[in-house]
C-alpha positions in Angstrom: -68.8 2.3 168.5 -70.4 2.9 165.4 -66.7 2.5 163.9 -65.8 -0.3 165.6 -69.2 -2.2 163.8 -68.6 -0.9 160.6 -64.9 -2.5 160.7 -65.9 -5.9 162.1 -69.0 -6.1 159.3 -66.4 -5.2 156.9 -64.1 -8.0 157.8 -63.6 -11.1 155.8 -65.6 -13.8 156.8 -65.3 -17.5 156.7 -67.9 -17.2 153.4 -65.1 -15.0 151.4 -62.4 -17.1 152.6 -64.5 -20.2 150.9 -65.1 -18.3 148.0 -61.5 -17.1 147.3 -60.5 -20.6 147.9 -63.1 -22.2 145.0 -61.9 -19.2 142.7 -58.3 -20.0 143.1 -59.0 -23.4 142.4 -60.0 -22.6 139.1 -57.6 -19.8 138.4 -54.3 -21.4 140.0 -55.3 -25.1 140.4 -57.0 -27.8 142.6 -54.0 -28.7 144.6 -52.4 -25.6 144.4 -55.7 -24.0 146.0 -56.0 -26.4 149.3 -52.8 -26.1 149.7 -52.6 -22.0 149.9 -55.7 -22.1 152.0 -54.4 -24.9 154.7 -53.7 -24.5 158.0 -50.3 -26.1 159.1 -52.4 -28.4 160.9 -55.2 -29.2 158.3 -56.6 -32.7 157.7 -58.1 -34.8 155.0 -59.3 -37.9 153.6 -58.0 -40.5 151.6 -60.0 -42.2 152.8 -58.1 -42.5 156.3 -57.0 -39.2 157.9 -53.8 -37.7 156.9 -52.0 -34.2 157.6 -52.9 -31.9 154.2 -49.5 -30.7 154.0 -47.8 -34.2 153.3 -50.4 -35.2 151.3 -50.5 -32.1 148.8 -46.6 -31.4 149.1 -45.7 -31.7 145.4 -49.2 -33.2 144.2 -49.8 -32.0 140.9 -52.8 -30.4 139.9 -55.3 -31.8 137.5 -56.5 -30.5 134.4 -59.5 -29.3 135.6 -61.0 -28.7 139.4 -63.9 -29.5 140.8 -66.4 -26.7 141.6 -68.0 -25.8 144.7 -70.0 -22.8 146.3 -71.1 -22.4 150.0 -74.9 -22.6 150.9 -74.5 -22.5 154.7 -72.0 -21.0 156.7 -72.2 -22.1 160.7 -70.2 -19.6 162.6 -69.4 -19.3 166.3 -70.5 -16.5 168.5 -66.8 -15.0 168.4 -66.7 -15.5 164.6 -63.6 -16.7 164.7 -64.7 -20.3 163.7 -67.1 -21.4 161.1 -68.2 -24.8 159.4 -69.1 -23.9 155.7 -71.3 -26.4 153.4 -72.7 -26.7 150.1 -73.0 -28.3 146.7 -69.8 -29.3 145.1 -69.7 -30.6 141.2 -67.1 -32.8 139.4 -64.6 -31.2 136.9 -67.0 -32.6 134.1 -69.8 -30.5 136.1 -72.0 -33.5 137.0 -72.9 -33.3 141.2 -70.6 -34.7 143.3 -72.5 -34.2 147.2 -71.7 -31.8 149.6 -68.3 -30.2 150.8 -68.0 -29.5 154.5 -65.1 -27.3 155.5 -64.2 -26.6 158.9 -62.0 -23.0 158.9 -60.3 -20.8 161.3 -59.2 -17.5 161.9 -55.5 -16.6 162.9 -52.9 -14.7 162.6 -52.2 -15.5 158.6 -56.1 -14.8 158.4 -58.5 -17.9 157.6 -57.6 -21.2 157.0 -59.1 -24.4 156.6 -58.4 -27.3 159.1 -60.7 -30.1 158.2 -62.0 -30.7 154.7 -63.8 -33.6 153.4 -67.5 -34.3 150.7 -70.4 -36.5 151.3 -72.0 -37.8 148.5 -75.5 -36.4 150.0 -77.0 -33.7 147.8 -76.7 -30.1 149.3 -80.0 -28.7 150.3 -79.8 -25.9 148.0 -78.6 -25.3 144.5 -75.3 -23.8 143.6 -76.6 -20.5 143.0 -78.6 -20.0 146.1 -77.7 -17.1 148.6 -75.7 -18.6 151.5 -76.9 -18.3 154.8 -75.2 -17.8 157.8 -75.7 -19.6 161.2 -74.4 -17.7 163.9 -74.1 -19.3 167.5 -75.9 -18.1 170.0 -73.7 -15.3 172.6 -74.0 -15.5 176.5 -74.4 -18.1 179.0 -74.3 -21.5 178.0 -74.2 -25.0 179.3 -71.2 -26.1 182.0 -68.9 -28.2 179.6 -67.8 -28.2 175.7 -70.3 -29.2 173.4 -68.9 -32.8 172.6 -67.9 -34.7 175.6 -65.5 -35.6 176.2 -63.7 -32.0 176.5 -61.5 -32.1 173.5 -57.5 -30.9 174.4 -57.5 -27.0 173.5 -54.6 -24.8 173.1 -55.2 -21.3 174.8 -56.0 -19.6 171.4 -57.6 -22.2 169.1 -58.7 -25.8 168.7 -57.0 -28.4 166.4 -57.7 -31.6 165.0 -55.3 -34.6 164.7 -54.3 -37.2 161.8 -55.9 -40.1 163.2 -58.8 -42.0 162.7 -60.7 -39.8 164.8 -60.9 -36.3 166.1 -62.4 -33.3 167.4 -62.3 -29.7 168.1 -64.4 -26.6 168.9 -64.0 -22.9 168.7 -62.1 -20.9 171.3 -65.3 -19.4 172.8 -66.8 -23.2 173.3 -70.3 -22.3 170.8 -69.4 -24.7 167.7 -67.6 -27.9 167.8 -67.5 -31.1 165.7 -66.1 -34.5 165.9 -64.9 -37.1 163.1 -64.5 -40.5 162.7 -63.3 -43.0 159.9 -63.9 -46.5 160.3 -61.7 -49.6 159.3 -63.2 -49.9 155.8 -62.9 -46.0 155.3 -66.4 -44.9 155.8 -66.1 -41.0 157.8 -68.9 -39.6 159.5 -68.7 -36.1 160.6 -70.9 -33.9 163.4 -71.0 -30.5 163.7 -72.9 -28.6 167.3 -74.1 -25.0 167.4 -74.9 -23.3 170.9 -78.5 -22.1 170.4 -79.7 -20.7 173.6 -80.2 -23.3 175.7 -78.7 -26.7 174.2 -76.1 -27.9 171.6 -77.8 -28.2 168.5 -76.9 -31.1 166.0 -76.5 -29.1 162.8 -74.5 -31.6 160.8 -74.4 -35.4 160.3 -72.3 -35.9 157.4 -71.7 -39.6 156.5 -69.4 -41.0 153.8 -69.7 -44.2 153.4 -66.8 -47.3 152.7 -65.9 -47.2 149.1 
């Protein structure tokens, strides 16, 4: 039992994946890193939703990458899905706002399935230590975090490249939904099971450009 706990604590987390992703953006290039860590069904925004695999294929890296570091990680009870957020900075070092990335752990390790920034400044400075917020395990309310229920594969939730999407962790303790308006404004909500209810832990808004 003790050995199993030690192995679990030593396993890579979504925070480890986020930091490796950010480091590789500086080492191998911004879009190369995005592609390296993207799930096959990952979604990003331009400002409408697009498949990341299509947007990133053959895209040339900019001379200098943006920088970011997680300050908060909202994690499902089973530990296999997480939403990271924190400050991001433009290539010239100026604040860009906050990033929000949804991660899922599968056979290939951690891969991001949603990535989008919002202009709202992050709550913590770049140098702050990241805080992990874990969903409550055990009994929870009937139904998913966000109604109506999303259509899930047996193992993992997936997003879709449309003007709205939703997903949840396999254990149902972490859920999210997003919507892009015709003018390009985008909203993302993230919900975490907290003993007796689903608490809205992120409400990110990126206004139309």
